C-alpha positions in Angstrom: 34.9 15.6 -30.5 34.2 12.9 -28.1 31.8 10.3 -29.1 30.7 11.9 -31.8 29.7 15.1 -29.9 31.7 18.5 -30.6 32.5 19.6 -27.2 34.3 22.9 -28.3 35.2 24.7 -31.3 38.8 25.6 -32.3 37.8 29.6 -33.0 41.6 30.4 -33.0 42.6 28.2 -35.1 43.9 29.3 -38.7 41.1 27.3 -40.5 39.0 29.5 -39.2 37.7 33.1 -40.7 36.8 36.4 -39.2 34.9 39.3 -41.3 33.6 42.3 -40.5 31.2 44.4 -43.0 29.3 47.1 -42.3 29.3 46.5 -38.3 28.3 42.8 -39.2 31.0 40.1 -38.1 30.8 36.7 -39.4 32.6 33.9 -38.6 33.1 30.3 -39.8 35.0 27.6 -38.1 35.1 24.1 -39.8 36.0 21.1 -37.6 37.2 17.6 -38.8 34.9 14.8 -37.8 37.9 12.1 -37.8 35.1 9.0 -36.8 33.3 10.0 -39.8 36.2 10.6 -42.2 37.6 7.5 -44.3 41.3 8.7 -44.6 42.2 4.9 -46.3 39.5 3.7 -48.6 39.9 0.2 -50.2 39.2 1.8 -53.0 38.6 5.5 -54.4 40.0 8.5 -53.0 40.0 9.3 -49.2 36.6 11.0 -47.7 36.5 13.7 -45.1 33.7 14.8 -43.2 33.6 18.4 -41.4 31.3 20.1 -39.2 31.0 23.8 -39.4 29.8 26.4 -37.5 28.6 30.2 -38.1 28.4 33.0 -35.7 27.2 36.0 -36.7 27.2 39.2 -34.7 26.3 42.7 -34.3 27.3 45.4 -31.7 24.4 45.8 -29.3 25.4 49.3 -29.5 24.3 49.5 -33.2 21.1 52.2 -33.5 17.8 50.3 -34.0 17.7 51.6 -37.8 21.1 49.4 -38.4 20.3 46.4 -36.9 20.6 43.2 -39.2 18.7 40.1 -39.6 19.5 36.7 -41.1 16.7 35.8 -43.5 18.0 33.8 -46.0 21.5 32.2 -46.5 23.5 30.9 -49.2 26.6 28.9 -48.6 29.2 27.5 -51.1 31.3 25.5 -49.3 34.5 24.6 -51.7 36.7 21.4 -51.4 39.2 20.1 -53.5 37.7 21.6 -56.4 34.3 20.4 -55.3 31.5 23.0 -54.5 28.3 22.1 -52.0 25.9 25.0 -52.0 23.5 25.4 -49.2 20.5 27.5 -49.6 17.4 28.1 -47.2 16.0 30.2 -44.6 17.9 32.4 -42.0 
């Protein structure tokens, strides 16, 4: 991250997940946004902000009848006992 911009994603990091189900591969990778996080606030608990990237892919060799299309999304983001839910169109 340089000047608040993500220049590259750490896809090989152990914090990333990678799962393939029925030929659809989903990779997710979080990135701590250090400049936006407050590690030592004057009061209250520390606050950490993350950006994340989701990559969904399928082999180009899959037949037309097996191709998938993302039409909706529902992400449950868990952090220290808190949950945030993101819903919306794909």
